[in-house]
N, C-alpha and C positions, 0 to 999 in steps of 0.2 A: 654570376651577374654579368650582364653585357656591358660593353664600353659606355653606352649612353647613361648607365646608372652609376658611373664612377664619380660620385659627388663627394667622396671622402678622401681627404688628402693625408697621406701617411709619409712622414719623414723617417728615412732609414739612415742610421749613423753607424759606420764601422770603418776602421782604418785599413782593414784587409780587403782589397779590391775584389778578390774571388768570392769571399763570403757576402760582401755587399751586393755583388751582381747576382748571386744565387738567391738571396733574400728578395731582391727586386723582381726577379723572374717569377718567383713563387707567388708574390703578392700582386703582380701586375694585373691579373684577371679580375681582382675583386676591389681594387682601389686605385687612386692616382698616386703613384710612387714618386717621391722626391728623394734624391740621394745626397748625402754629405760624407766627405772623406775623413772628417775628424770632428771633435767637439767644437772647435772654433768656427769651422765652416757651417756646422749645424746651427750654432748660435746666431750667426748672421742671417741664415735663411729663415729661421724661426721668428726672428724679430721683424724681418722684412714682410713675411707672409705666414702668420701663425697657422701651423697645421692642425688637423683634428687629432692626430696621434703621433707620438715619437717612439720609434723602436730603436734603442741604442745599446751598443756594446758598453760594458762598464769600464774595462781597462783599455785606455787609449793614450798615446803620448800627448803631452800638453794638457789640454782640457779633457778630463775623462767624463764618463757618463753621469756620475753623481754631481760633478761640478757644473755640467751643463744644466742639469735638473735644477740646482740651487740658483743659478743665474736667471733662468727663465721664471722661476717662482717669484723673483723680485720685480718682475715687470707686469704691469696690469694686464696687458693683452695676452700674456702667455701664463698667467698665474695658475690657471686651472687646466692647462694642457696635459692630457693623460700621457703617461710613459709606460712602456714595456721594456724592462731591462734584460739584457742577455749577459749572463755571467756564470762563473763557476758556482756550484752549490754552496761552497764555503763562503764566497764573497756575498752571495745572496743572504745567507743567514746572519753573517757577522757585520757586513759593511753597508748593506742595502735595506733589507726589510725593516730593521729597527729605526732607520733614519729617513726613508722616503715613503711617500704615499703613492705607490705605483699601481697602475691598472693590473699589472701581472708581472711575473718573473719567469724567464725561460732559462733553465739551467743548461750549461754546456757539458758535453756535446749535445746538440739537439738535432732532431729530424726535421726536414723542411715541412713535413706534414704537421708537426706539432706547432711550428711557427704560424702556418696558415690557419690552423684550428684556433689558436689563441687570438690572433689578430682579427680573424673574420667575425668572431662573436662580437667584438667591439665595433668593427666596421659596419656590420648589419644594424646594430643598435643606433649608431650615428646616422646611418642612411635613413632609418625609420623616423628619427627625430627631424631630419631635414625635410622629409616628405610631409611631416606634420606641420612644419612651419609654412610650407607652400600650399596647405590644404585650402580648397575653395570653400569648404563648409567648416565652421568651428568644430573641433573635436572629431573630425572624420578624415581619415587618410585613405587615399585610393592609389592603386598602382597595378603593375602587371607581374605575374608570377615568373615571367622571364627575367625580371630584374631581381626579385626576392622570392625564393621558393617557399613552399608551405613550411618545411622544417626550419628554415632560417627565420621566418616570421614567428613561429612558435618559440624558438629559442630566444629571440629578441624580446618578446612579450614576457617570457619567464624571467630573463635577466633584469628587465625593467620593472618586474612585479606589477604589470599592468592589469587593469580590470576593463574588459571591453568585449565586443563581439567581433570576431574575424569571419567575414563572409567571403566565400570562395565561389567563383562561377567559371564554367568552361563548357562550351558547346551545349548549352541548355541544361547542364547539370549544376546543382547548387548545394553547397555545404556550409553550415553555420557552426562555428566553434565559439563557446563563451568562456571567458577567462575571469578568474577572481584572484587578485594578488599574484598574477603570473601563472596560475595553475588552471589547466583546461578542465572545467567542471562539467560542461554540457556540450554534446556534439550531436548534430542532426544532418543526415544525408538522405533526403527522401524519407522512406519508411524505416531507414536504419538509424539507430541511436547509439550513443556511448562510444566505447573504444572502437568497434568495427566501423563506425562512421568516420572517425579520424583516419583509420587505415585505408579507407576508400579514396580519400583525397590527398593524402600526404605526399604522394609521389607525382602529383600533377606537375608537368614541366611547363605548361603554358596556361593562360587564362587570366582572370582578373581577381583582385582582392580589394576588400574595403574593411577598414577598421573603424569601428564606432565606439568611442570611449564613453558614450552616454548610455549605451545599450547593456542591459543586464539580464540574467536568467536566474530564476529561483530554483531551478532543477539541478540535480546532480546525477548525471547518467554515466560518467566515466569512472573507471576503477583504478586508474594509475595517475601518477603525477605527470606533468608535461614531459619531463625527461624520461619517465618510464614509458610513456606513449611513443616517444621518438625511438627509444631503444627497441621496443617490441616491434615497431614498424620496420626497423632495419633488420631485425631477426627474421620477420616474415618475408621480407624482400630477398634476403640471402637464401632462405629456404626454398622460395619459389624459383630463384635462379638456379639453385643446385638441382631441383627436380627437372628443370628444362634441360640441363646439361646431361643428366642421366638418361632422360628419355630420347 
């Protein structure tokens, strides 16, 4: 996602400056990052300007992650702010999961790639909702694939269990994907239909997209779930890249 698309504000809370900076660098390309050195600092920043997502360490001196969560839940402006907690597996199962309604949990130790994967799913979904709020036509979202790629759009629609038509266009080429409850049921790319039509367009790096939540299709031409289509597309891409290297 390019900097112009950074419409999602993510507050990162960790008392370890090295980890805090590592997380910030990893997420900077996909969202607007706000940093807090501890729970008290995060509380002040969240009250002043409620973020779209809070990623917080659980164990911190003074106000810990769960106490931050509880304090923000008692304020109207931050009552529904989503949290991703970073904690040991034991703390997640014993002290967090039974007591907090978090967007997700990231067990320590974690890979930066895991952090980006978990956060980006949420960031893409929020970005899509913000595009919807700015739509010039009711129920229709338009944007550029440089801001949200085809795979990201498909993941967001699946997570949101959306029913719609996702129309893609690039250089005179057009592809239409129809979703029902987040599952891609019908795909058309010129004379190509079904799974191969998805694979034709899924790696487009540029172009335009339009999501019409009123458009439906009665046909079923795909044979995999949305996740299945994405996984198979990745496999085919890896296979193609491997063949290029060998040749």
